[in-house]
N, C-alpha and C positions, 0 to 999 in steps of 0.2 A: 179876626181875633182867634179863630179856631186854628189858623196856620201858625200864629205866634205862640199859642199855647202848646201846639204840637212841637214846634221848634224848641221851646223852652223845655218841654218834657224830654225830648231827645237829647238836649244838651245835659239836663240833669241826669239822665240815664247814663250818658257817656261819662259824666264826672263820677257817678257812682261806680261804674265799671272800672274806671281808672283807679279810683280809691281802693276798690277791692283787690285790683291787681297789685297795687302798691303794698297793701296790707298783707296779701298772700306772699309777695316776694319778701317782705320784712319778716314774716313768720318763718318762711323757708330759711332765710339767712340766720335768724336766731336759732332755729332748730339745728341747722348745720353747724353753727358756732357752738351750740351746747354739746352737740355730738363730738366735735373736735375737742372741746374743753374737757369733757367728762370721759373721753375714751381712755382705754388702758394705756396706750402709747403716750397720750398727753399727760396722764397722771404720773407715769414713769419718768417722763422728761422733766416735769416740774419737781418731782422728788429728787432727781439727780441735780437739778439746778439749785434746789434748796440745800442739798448736801454739800455741793461745791461752795455755796455761800457760807455755810457753817464752817467748812474747812478753812476758807479764806479768812474768816473772822478769827478762828482759833489760831491760825498762823500769825495773824497780825497782833493778837493778844500776846502770843509767845514772844514775838520780836520785841514788842513794847516792854514786856517784863524783863527780857534779857538786857535791853537798853537801860532800863531803870537800875537793874542790879549792877551793870557795868559802871554807870555814872555814880552810883552810891559807893562802890568799891573804889573808884578813882578819887572821889572826894575824901574818903576815909584815909587812903594812902597819902593824899596831899596834906591833910591836916597832921597825920602822923610824922610825915617827913619835915614839916614845919617845926613841930614841937620836939622831934628827936632828930637832929641833924646827923648823928652817927648811925642812923638806922641802916644805911646802905653801904657801910664799911665792910669790905670782905677781908677776912683774916687769911693768914698764910695756909692754914690747913685746907680751907675751902678751895683756894687756888691750886693747891697740890692735887686735890681730888679731881678738880675740873681738868687739870692738865693730863692726869692719868686717864680720865674718861675719854678725852679727845684722842690721846694716843691709842687707846684700846679700840675706839671707833675706827680710826684710820687703819689699824692693823687687821681688824675683822673684815674689812673690805676684801682682803685677799682670799680668805676661806669662802667668803660669800661668792666671789667670782668663780673660784675653783669648784665649789659645790653646784653652782648653776651650770658650769661647763659639763660636769659629770651628768647632771640631769638632762641637759640638751642631748648628750650622746645617747642616753637611755631612751629618750623620746624618739630620736631619729631611728634607733634600732628597732623600736616598736612600730615604726611606720606612721607615726602621728605627726601632725603639723605643729611646728614650734609656736606659731602665732596663736593656736588654740590651747596651748599648754603653758602659758605665761605664769599663771598662778602656781602651777606645779613646780615650775623652774625656780621661781622666787622662793617658795617654801623649802625646796631642797637646798638652795643656797643658804637659807637661814639655818637649816639643820647642820650644814657644814660649819657655819659660824659657831653654833652651839658646841660642836665637837672640839673646836679649837679652845673654847672657853673652858670645857671640862678638862682638857689636857693641860692647858696653861695654869689653871687653878690648882692642879694636883689632886683634886677631890676624886676624880675618876680612878687615878692610879692608886690612891689610898684605899678605895673600896675594892679594887681588884687584887691588890698585892697579897692580902692574907689567903686568897683562893689560889693564886698562881704560885706563890712561895709560902707554903704553910709554916716552914721552919724559920722564916725570916721575921723576927720581931721588930727590927728597926725599919718601920714603914717610912719614917720621915726621910731617912737617907735615900731610900728608893724613889721617893717622890722628888727629892732634889735632883737625883741623878737623871730621872726621865725628864724633868723640867729643863735641865741644862742641855740634855741631848736634843730635846724638842726645839730649844731656842736656837741651836747651832745647825741642826739638820733640817733645812727647809724642805727638802724633797719628801722626807718622810711625813711631815705635817701636811704638805700639799696632797700627797697620796691619800692620806686619811680624809681630807675634806672632799676629794673627788669620789672616793668610795662611799662615804656617807651620803653625798648627793645622789649618786646612782642608786644606792640602796633605798633611800627614801622614795625616789620616783618609781623604783621597781615595785615597791609594796603597793603604791597607789594604782599603778597600771595593772598589776595582777588582780587586785580586788575589783577594780572597775571592769576589767574584761570578764571576770567571773560573774559579776552582777549582770552585765549585758547579756552573757550567754544564758544564764538562768532565766532572765526576762524573756529572751527570744523563745526559749524552749517552752516556757509557760504560755506565751501567746500562741505558739504553734499548737500545743496540746489543747488549748481552749477552742481554737478554730476547728481542729479536727473533731472534737466532741460535738460542736454545733453542727458541723456538716453531717 
């Protein structure tokens, strides 16, 4: 009996030791999990995940609202078109304006190309890469377009004529004369677009180089003072 009791006691002791080991391992796991869960990095990651979820929900709500507005506008137009069959009838004046706008758009592609060409020449002279200056080239081409619009409309000439010719009171005749000359003299207009494109890009390049030089001087001065 004594041997059986000893074996039973040893078995119970082993079981208790095993239970304690399991409990200690569980407590260690829970403590390590709590440390990982409540650590600063984990809190930041959870905050980022929550922020991403909020952004996704806001984007989904925005898309749903846009879809609802689009569907509502579509149904409104549908019912209006049913009740008013003459709603989409285009009159002759609108067609004339659309035709003039299309012709002006096609015409303004020429000064856009010429202004961009002048900007490309200025960028190459400055030793810059064309691929890194696409925004500058496009904006300079648009400035060339605007110069043609100002000349073709006659407003620019009407504003400058009193200062160029103070004794000339007939501004309209001067505007018509310059407009006719501009319509027939293509090379003069092309030169204007190229010069405007080069001038626009030149202003940007000059200001950008000036800012970069001042920034480098300031950084150099601050490093010298620290040293």
